[in-house]
C-alpha positions as CSV (number, residue, x, y, z in Angstrom):
1,X,-25.8,-13.4,-19.4
2,X,-28.3,-13.0,-22.2
3,X,-29.9,-9.8,-23.3
4,X,-33.3,-10.7,-21.7
5,X,-31.7,-11.5,-18.3
6,X,-29.6,-8.3,-18.4
7,X,-32.7,-6.2,-19.3
8,X,-34.7,-7.8,-16.5
9,X,-31.9,-7.2,-13.9
10,X,-31.5,-3.6,-15.0
11,X,-35.2,-3.0,-14.7
12,X,-35.2,-4.5,-11.2
13,X,-32.3,-2.3,-10.2
14,X,-34.0,0.7,-11.6
15,X,-37.2,-0.1,-9.7
16,X,-35.3,-0.4,-6.5
17,X,-33.6,3.0,-7.1
18,X,-30.1,1.6,-7.5
19,X,-29.6,2.6,-11.1
20,X,-31.0,5.5,-13.3
21,X,-31.9,4.8,-16.9
22,X,-31.3,7.5,-19.6
23,X,-32.5,7.3,-23.2
24,X,-30.8,9.4,-25.9
25,X,-33.1,9.9,-28.9
26,X,-31.9,9.6,-32.5
27,X,-30.9,6.8,-34.7
28,X,-29.8,4.7,-33.1
29,X,-31.6,5.1,-29.8
30,X,-29.1,4.8,-27.0
31,X,-29.9,3.7,-23.5
32,X,-27.4,4.2,-20.7
33,X,-27.5,3.3,-17.0
34,X,-25.7,4.9,-14.1
35,X,-25.6,4.2,-10.4
36,X,-27.7,6.5,-8.2
37,X,-26.5,7.8,-4.9
38,X,-28.2,4.8,-3.3
39,X,-26.5,2.4,-5.7
40,X,-23.1,4.0,-5.1
41,X,-23.6,3.4,-1.4
42,X,-23.2,-0.3,-2.2
43,X,-19.5,0.3,-2.9
44,X,-18.9,0.4,0.8
45,X,-20.4,-3.0,1.2
46,X,-18.5,-4.3,-1.8
47,X,-15.2,-3.1,-0.5
48,X,-15.9,-4.6,3.0
49,X,-16.8,-7.9,1.4
50,X,-13.5,-7.8,-0.6
51,X,-11.5,-7.2,2.6
52,X,-13.3,-10.1,4.3
53,X,-12.6,-12.3,1.3
54,X,-8.9,-11.5,1.4
55,X,-8.8,-12.3,5.1
56,X,-10.7,-15.5,4.5
57,X,-8.3,-16.6,1.8
58,X,-5.3,-15.7,3.9
59,X,-6.6,-17.7,6.8
60,X,-7.3,-20.7,4.5
61,X,-3.7,-20.6,3.2
62,X,-2.4,-20.5,6.8
63,X,-4.5,-23.5,7.7
64,X,-3.5,-25.3,4.6
65,X,0.2,-24.7,5.3
66,X,-0.3,-25.9,8.9
67,X,-2.1,-29.0,7.7
68,X,0.5,-29.8,5.1
69,X,3.4,-29.4,7.4
70,X,1.6,-31.5,10.0
71,X,1.0,-34.2,7.4
72,X,4.6,-34.0,6.3
73,X,5.7,-34.3,9.9
74,X,3.5,-37.3,10.5
75,X,4.8,-39.0,7.4
76,X,8.4,-38.3,8.4
77,X,7.8,-39.7,11.9
78,X,6.1,-42.8,10.5
79,X,9.0,-43.5,8.2
80,X,11.4,-43.1,11.1
81,X,9.5,-45.5,13.2
82,X,9.8,-48.3,10.6
């Protein structure tokens, strides 16, 4: 992500009250951002999405194993029928 895009996203998050911007004077001027209480609340959503993603991945692996073993069984039966 480029500097302009990052700056635009941070300004948007600040406008929505999700991050707080702090400027420290002096050479060089330093700008820091921190999550607000509202922004930290997203952590719950983030963790829930992570758990859902893990379950989705596990379900996909289970289906893939079932599909693979089914294909292998079909191939085995086909070769036995020849």
